[in-house]
ZANURO-50136 format. One record per residue (C-alpha): residue number from 0; residue in three letters; chain; x, y, z. Coordinates in steps of 0.2 Angstrom, whole numbers, plus 5000, padded with zeros to 4 digits. Each point is the difference from the previous one (the first is absolute). Layout:
REM residues N
PT  resi  resn  chain     u     v     w
PT   NUM   ALA      A     X     Y     Z
...
//
This chain:
REM residues 374
PT  resi  resn  chain     u     v     w
PT     0   MET      A  4920  5150  5140
PT     1   THR      A  5001  4990  4982
PT     2   ILE      A  5005  5010  4984
PT     3   SER      A  4998  4998  4984
PT     4   SER      A  5011  4993  4987
PT     5   ARG      A  4996  5016  4989
PT     6   ALA      A  5004  5011  5016
PT     7   ARG      A  5014  4991  5005
PT     8   LEU      A  5010  5003  4983
PT     9   ASP      A  4996  5017  5000
PT    10   ARG      A  5009  5003  5018
PT    11   VAL      A  5013  4990  4993
PT    12   THR      A  5002  5009  4984
PT    13   LEU      A  4999  5014  5010
PT    14   LEU      A  5015  4998  5014
PT    15   LEU      A  5009  4993  4985
PT    16   THR      A  4999  5017  4991
PT    17   GLY      A  5001  5010  5013
PT    18   GLU      A  5012  4992  5014
PT    19   PHE      A  5012  4990  4988
PT    20   GLY      A  5000  5008  4981
PT    21   ILE      A  4992  4984  4992
PT    22   VAL      A  4986  5006  4988
PT    23   PRO      A  4995  4985  4996
PT    24   ALA      A  4993  4995  4983
PT    25   SER      A  4995  4984  5003
PT    26   LEU      A  4996  4993  5019
PT    27   SER      A  4999  4980  5001
PT    28   GLU      A  4996  4985  5018
PT    29   GLY      A  5019  4993  5002
PT    30   PRO      A  5004  4985  5010
PT    31   VAL      A  4988  4997  5015
PT    32   GLY      A  5006  5005  5014
PT    33   THR      A  4995  4990  5020
PT    34   GLU      A  5000  5017  5005
PT    35   THR      A  4998  5013  4988
PT    36   ARG      A  4992  5005  4984
PT    37   ASN      A  5014  5000  4986
PT    38   TYR      A  5001  5011  4982
PT    39   VAL      A  5012  5002  4987
PT    40   ALA      A  5000  5017  4992
PT    41   ARG      A  5004  5004  4984
PT    42   THR      A  5004  5018  4992
PT    43   ALA      A  4999  5005  4985
PT    44   ALA      A  5018  4999  4997
PT    45   GLY      A  4998  4982  5002
PT    46   ASP      A  5011  5001  5018
PT    47   ARG      A  4991  4989  5012
PT    48   TRP      A  4999  4998  5020
PT    49   PHE      A  4993  4988  5013
PT    50   VAL      A  4985  5009  5012
PT    51   LYS      A  4998  4992  5016
PT    52   THR      A  4984  5004  5008
PT    53   TYR      A  5000  4999  5019
PT    54   ALA      A  4982  4990  5009
PT    55   ALA      A  4991  5014  5007
PT    56   GLY      A  5004  5004  5018
PT    57   THR      A  5019  4998  4998
PT    58   ASP      A  5009  5012  5007
PT    59   PRO      A  5012  5012  4989
PT    60   ALA      A  5014  5000  5010
PT    61   ARG      A  4999  4980  5001
PT    62   ALA      A  5001  5002  4982
PT    63   GLU      A  5013  5011  4998
PT    64   ALA      A  5013  4991  5012
PT    65   ALA      A  4996  4982  4989
PT    66   ALA      A  5005  5014  4985
PT    67   ARG      A  5015  5007  5008
PT    68   LEU      A  5008  4981  5003
PT    69   SER      A  4997  4994  4985
PT    70   GLU      A  5013  5016  4992
PT    71   TYR      A  5009  4997  5015
PT    72   ALA      A  5003  4981  4995
PT    73   ARG      A  5005  5009  4982
PT    74   LEU      A  5012  5010  5005
PT    75   CYS      A  5009  4984  5010
PT    76   GLY      A  5000  4992  4983
PT    77   VAL      A  4984  4989  4998
PT    78   PRO      A  4992  5001  4986
PT    79   VAL      A  4982  5007  5004
PT    80   ALA      A  4985  5010  4988
PT    81   ARG      A  5008  5019  5003
PT    82   ALA      A  4986  5013  5008
PT    83   ARG      A  4993  5014  4990
PT    84   PRO      A  4999  5012  5015
PT    85   VAL      A  4988  5015  5001
PT    86   VAL      A  5007  5015  4990
PT    87   ASP      A  5005  5009  5015
PT    88   GLN      A  5010  4985  5002
PT    89   GLU      A  4997  4998  5020
PT    90   ARG      A  4989  4985  4998
PT    91   LEU      A  4998  4985  4992
PT    92   VAL      A  4981  4998  5004
PT    93   ALA      A  4985  5011  4994
PT    94   SER      A  4984  4999  5009
PT    95   TYR      A  4979  5008  4995
PT    96   ARG      A  4986  4997  5008
PT    97   GLY      A  5003  4984  5007
PT    98   THR      A  5010  4996  4986
PT    99   THR      A  5019  4996  5003
PT   100   LEU      A  5010  4994  4986
PT   101   SER      A  5020  4999  4993
PT   102   VAL      A  5010  4997  4987
PT   103   THR      A  5014  4990  4991
PT   104   ALA      A  5008  4997  4985
PT   105   TYR      A  4990  4984  4991
PT   106   VAL      A  5012  4985  4997
PT   107   ALA      A  4996  4993  4986
PT   108   GLY      A  5003  4982  4993
PT   109   ALA      A  5003  4997  5017
PT   110   VAL      A  4989  4982  5009
PT   111   THR      A  4998  4998  5015
PT   112   ALA      A  5011  4987  5012
PT   113   ASP      A  4985  4992  5005
PT   114   GLY      A  5004  4982  4999
PT   115   GLN      A  5012  5005  4985
PT   116   LEU      A  5015  4995  5010
PT   117   THR      A  5010  4990  4988
PT   118   GLY      A  5018  4998  4996
PT   119   ARG      A  5010  5016  5001
PT   120   ARG      A  4987  5010  5008
PT   121   TRP      A  5003  4990  5017
PT   122   GLU      A  5017  5011  4999
PT   123   ALA      A  4994  5014  4995
PT   124   VAL      A  4987  5000  5011
PT   125   GLY      A  5011  4996  5015
PT   126   ALA      A  5011  5012  4995
PT   127   ALA      A  4987  5015  4998
PT   128   VAL      A  4992  4997  5017
PT   129   GLY      A  5019  4999  5008
PT   130   ARG      A  5003  5016  4992
PT   131   LEU      A  4984  5006  5010
PT   132   HIS      A  5000  4993  5016
PT   133   ARG      A  5021  5007  4999
PT   134   GLY      A  4992  5017  4995
PT   135   LEU      A  4986  5003  5015
PT   136   ALA      A  5012  4992  5010
PT   137   ARG      A  5007  5016  5001
PT   138   HIS      A  4984  5010  5001
PT   139   PRO      A  5001  5016  5009
PT   140   LEU      A  4986  4989  5013
PT   141   GLY      A  5010  4990  5006
PT   142   PRO      A  5012  4985  4996
PT   143   PRO      A  4998  4981  5003
PT   144   ALA      A  4997  4996  5017
PT   145   PHE      A  5001  4981  5007
PT   146   GLY      A  4984  4995  5011
PT   147   ALA      A  4985  4989  5001
PT   148   ARG      A  4992  4989  4987
PT   149   ASP      A  4991  5011  4987
PT   150   ARG      A  4982  4999  5009
PT   151   SER      A  4996  4991  4983
PT   152   PHE      A  5007  4983  5005
PT   153   ASP      A  4989  4999  5018
PT   154   PRO      A  4990  4988  5003
PT   155   GLY      A  4991  5005  5014
PT   156   ARG      A  4995  5018  4990
PT   157   ALA      A  4991  4989  4990
PT   158   ARG      A  4992  4986  5011
PT   159   GLY      A  4992  5016  5006
PT   160   ARG      A  4994  5007  4979
PT   161   LEU      A  4997  4983  4995
PT   162   VAL      A  4989  4998  5013
PT   163   ASP      A  4989  5014  4999
PT   164   LEU      A  4997  4997  4982
PT   165   VAL      A  4995  4985  5003
PT   166   ARG      A  4989  5006  5014
PT   167   ARG      A  4992  5012  4986
PT   168   TYR      A  4998  4988  4988
PT   169   GLU      A  4989  4989  5013
PT   170   ALA      A  4989  5013  5004
PT   171   GLU      A  4997  5004  4982
PT   172   PRO      A  5000  4985  4990
PT   173   PRO      A  5012  5002  4980
PT   174   ARG      A  4985  5002  4988
PT   175   SER      A  5013  5002  4986
PT   176   GLY      A  5013  4984  4996
PT   177   PHE      A  5015  5009  5003
PT   178   GLU      A  4994  5002  5016
PT   179   GLN      A  4996  4986  5004
PT   180   TRP      A  5017  4996  4996
PT   181   ALA      A  5007  5013  5009
PT   182   SER      A  4993  4996  5017
PT   183   ARG      A  5004  4984  4998
PT   184   THR      A  5019  5005  4994
PT   185   ALA      A  4998  5009  5013
PT   186   ARG      A  4997  4985  5015
PT   187   GLU      A  5014  4988  4992
PT   188   ARG      A  5013  5017  4999
PT   189   LEU      A  4994  5001  5020
PT   190   ALA      A  5005  4981  5002
PT   191   ALA      A  5016  5000  4992
PT   192   LEU      A  5008  5014  5011
PT   193   PRO      A  5009  4989  5011
PT   194   LEU      A  5008  4993  4983
PT   195   VAL      A  5005  5017  4997
PT   196   GLU      A  5007  5001  5018
PT   197   ARG      A  5010  4986  4996
PT   198   LEU      A  5009  5010  4982
PT   199   LEU      A  5003  5012  5012
PT   200   GLU      A  5011  4993  5012
PT   201   LYS      A  5011  5000  4988
PT   202   ALA      A  5000  5014  4993
PT   203   PRO      A  5011  5017  5008
PT   204   SER      A  4992  5008  5016
PT   205   GLU      A  5004  5016  4997
PT   206   THR      A  5004  5006  4983
PT   207   THR      A  5004  5014  4989
PT   208   SER      A  4987  5018  5000
PT   209   GLN      A  5001  5014  4987
PT   210   ILE      A  4992  5010  4988
PT   211   VAL      A  4991  4992  4987
PT   212   HIS      A  4992  5001  4985
PT   213   GLY      A  4983  4995  5010
PT   214   ASP      A  4991  4991  4984
PT   215   LEU      A  5013  4992  4992
PT   216   SER      A  4992  4987  4988
PT   217   GLY      A  4999  4993  4983
PT   218   PRO      A  4988  5014  4995
PT   219   ASN      A  5013  5012  5004
PT   220   VAL      A  5013  4994  4991
PT   221   LEU      A  5001  5003  4983
PT   222   LEU      A  5011  4991  4988
PT   223   ARG      A  5006  5004  4984
PT   224   GLY      A  5011  4984  4990
PT   225   ASP      A  5009  4994  5015
PT   226   ARG      A  5002  5016  5008
PT   227   VAL      A  4990  5009  5014
PT   228   ALA      A  4994  5015  4992
PT   229   ALA      A  4990  5010  5015
PT   230   VAL      A  4996  4997  5017
PT   231   ILE      A  4984  5008  5004
PT   232   ASP      A  4988  5002  5010
PT   233   PHE      A  5007  5005  5017
PT   234   ARG      A  4994  5002  5018
PT   235   PRO      A  5003  5012  5011
PT   236   PRO      A  5015  4998  5010
PT   237   GLY      A  4999  4987  5013
PT   238   ARG      A  5011  4988  5007
PT   239   ARG      A  4997  4980  4997
PT   240   ASP      A  5015  4986  4999
PT   241   PRO      A  5006  4998  4985
PT   242   ILE      A  4996  4984  4999
PT   243   TRP      A  4984  4999  5001
PT   244   GLU      A  5002  5012  4982
PT   245   LEU      A  5010  4990  4992
PT   246   GLY      A  4989  4983  5001
PT   247   ARG      A  4984  5010  4996
PT   248   LEU      A  5008  5005  4984
PT   249   ALA      A  5010  4985  4998
PT   250   LEU      A  4989  4984  5006
PT   251   ASP      A  4984  5007  4990
PT   252   PRO      A  4987  4986  5001
PT   253   ARG      A  4999  5001  4982
PT   254   THR      A  5018  5000  4998
PT   255   VAL      A  5003  4985  5011
PT   256   LEU      A  4985  4990  4992
PT   257   THR      A  5002  5003  4983
PT   258   HIS      A  5020  5000  4999
PT   259   ALA      A  5008  4981  5007
PT   260   ASP      A  5018  5007  5001
PT   261   TRP      A  4996  5014  5010
PT   262   PRO      A  5013  4993  5014
PT   263   GLN      A  5014  5000  4988
PT   264   GLY      A  4994  5019  4996
PT   265   LEU      A  4996  5008  5016
PT   266   ALA      A  5017  4993  5005
PT   267   ARG      A  5009  5012  4987
PT   268   LEU      A  4987  5013  5003
PT   269   VAL      A  5003  5002  5018
PT   270   ALA      A  5020  4998  4995
PT   271   ALA      A  4999  5014  4989
PT   272   TYR      A  4991  5012  5015
PT   273   HIS      A  5009  4993  5014
PT   274   GLU      A  5018  5008  4988
PT   275   LEU      A  4992  5017  5001
PT   276   HIS      A  4991  4999  5014
PT   277   PRO      A  5013  4991  5013
PT   278   THR      A  4994  5008  5015
PT   279   LEU      A  4986  4985  5002
PT   280   PRO      A  5007  4984  5009
PT   281   VAL      A  5002  4985  4992
PT   282   ARG      A  4990  4991  5011
PT   283   GLU      A  4985  5011  4996
PT   284   LEU      A  5003  5000  4981
PT   285   VAL      A  4999  4980  5003
PT   286   SER      A  4982  5000  5010
PT   287   VAL      A  4994  5011  4987
PT   288   VAL      A  4988  4986  4995
PT   289   ARG      A  4996  4995  5016
PT   290   LEU      A  4996  5015  5005
PT   291   ALA      A  4989  5002  4983
PT   292   ALA      A  4990  4981  5004
PT   293   ALA      A  4997  5007  5019
PT   294   TYR      A  4996  5015  4994
PT   295   LEU      A  4986  4993  4986
PT   296   GLY      A  4994  4989  5016
PT   297   CYS      A  4998  5016  5012
PT   298   THR      A  4994  5014  4987
PT   299   VAL      A  4975  5001  4999
PT   300   TYR      A  5002  5008  4986
PT   301   PRO      A  4993  4999  4984
PT   302   LEU      A  4987  4988  5010
PT   303   ASN      A  4996  5015  5012
PT   304   THR      A  4994  5010  4983
PT   305   VAL      A  4981  4998  5000
PT   306   ALA      A  4999  4999  5020
PT   307   ASP      A  5012  5020  5002
PT   308   GLY      A  4991  5005  4984
PT   309   LEU      A  5014  5001  4991
PT   310   GLY      A  4993  5002  4983
PT   311   PRO      A  4992  4987  4987
PT   312   VAL      A  5007  4984  4999
PT   313   THR      A  5007  4999  4983
PT   314   PRO      A  5004  4985  4990
PT   315   SER      A  5017  5003  5001
PT   316   LEU      A  5002  5003  5019
PT   317   GLU      A  4991  4984  5002
PT   318   ALA      A  5012  4991  4989
PT   319   TYR      A  5014  5011  5009
PT   320   ALA      A  4992  4992  5017
PT   321   ARG      A  5002  4984  4996
PT   322   SER      A  5016  5000  4995
PT   323   ARG      A  5007  5008  5012
PT   324   ALA      A  4993  4983  5014
PT   325   LEU      A  5005  4987  4985
PT   326   ALA      A  5019  5012  5001
PT   327   ALA      A  5001  4999  5018
PT   328   VAL      A  5000  4981  4999
PT   329   GLU      A  5011  5001  4985
PT   330   LEU      A  5014  5008  5011
PT   331   ARG      A  4998  4989  5014
PT   332   GLU      A  5001  4987  4991
PT   333   ARG      A  5017  5005  4989
PT   334   LEU      A  5007  5009  5015
PT   335   ASP      A  5015  4986  5004
PT   336   GLU      A  5006  5004  4981
PT   337   ALA      A  4998  5019  5000
PT   338   GLU      A  5008  5003  5015
PT   339   GLU      A  5017  4988  4993
PT   340   LEU      A  5001  5011  4981
PT   341   LEU      A  4999  5014  5012
PT   342   ARG      A  5016  4996  5014
PT   343   ASP      A  5009  4992  4984
PT   344   ARG      A  4998  5018  4991
PT   345   LEU      A  5002  5009  5014
PT   346   GLY      A  5012  4993  5013
PT   347   PRO      A  5001  4997  5018
PT   348   PRO      A  4987  5008  5009
PT   349   GLY      A  5011  5009  5014
PT   350   PRO      A  4997  5002  5018
PT   351   PRO      A  4985  5011  5007
PT   352   PRO      A  5004  5018  5001
PT   353   ARG      A  5001  5003  5023
PT   354   THR      A  4991  5014  5003
PT   355   PRO      A  4981  5006  4991
PT   356   ARG      A  5010  5018  4991
PT   357   LYS      A  4985  5013  5007
PT   358   LEU      A  5002  5014  4989
PT   359   PRO      A  4991  5018  4997
PT   360   GLY      A  4983  4997  4989
PT   361   ARG      A  4996  4986  5008
PT   362   GLY      A  4985  5007  5005
PT   363   LEU      A  4993  5004  4984
PT   364   THR      A  4980  4991  4998
PT   365   PRO      A  5007  4985  4990
PT   366   LEU      A  4990  4998  4984
PT   367   PRO      A  4984  4987  5003
PT   368   ASP      A  4998  4980  4994
PT   369   ASP      A  4987  4994  4994
PT   370   ARG      A  4994  5012  4989
PT   371   SER      A  4984  5003  4988
PT   372   HIS      A  5013  4994  4989
PT   373   PRO      A  5013  4985  4994
//
């Protein structure tokens, strides 16, 4: 059941006052989230707080785990928006009648890294993510492990999902322009999977996994000038390949398509990352473009937005979907150039590990891929 905007604001105000000790003089809509509804609360004293309300049905325990992972990263020296605990100091998330929210310090004067990686920002973002992954590698749920490559790069798994999507589009013919494009693109992506398989032939078949941010992308990295002001919107602790997460941020389609010098910038970013988090082997880091191209060739999102009822197709989502398809081509076409620059920056790859490291915590539920957001 949906609630009115007035009722939602009343619940948010009640939670802010009763649970977080914040009496808002005003409450305005904040930046749009893909799975959250956000507000900016301002007090009579002029203090501002960022308020994140989660989608209906969100498990408060998972929201709490995500907030605590952000605070863990902050203690590791990563710039994050500091959480405001509830008044009893025991929780970072509060709920009332289905409304769940968390509160963090408002990051003023910042822009997202969404398509904004230029100049010294490449090194700044690389260093911030290196510090983030180095810190999360020490998380109590377990250190990095070496094993099978992330399933995001699995053409076999992608084939099953794309076949299912194509069949559903055939069973119910697309109506909107986006659906027609998505149906056609899904068929093209299915036909191109052999190309993805050839890309992966020269990529490591076994890679490093560890606890990661879980949704590291341009909109979730805030920049102030040439520095990283905050990394935001963590997911609950889950294992993924750091190289998947690094490529997802550094090779965002909007960056790849709008900045012709992205291979040079990427090499600087990865070098700064490796200096702070040398755990990842050079051979994995050199393969970041290859794996990012393979990931874009395997994903069904956002082609499945309408078919899976993931939400309305906004103009920005449609533009992003088309950018993803174009970026996959750009990454393939400039792959050799980018990998050569990475090798020049990082040096020889060295021999692969002889034996995969099996660790406690490997059974931790991995983060899902192809979520209902970029």
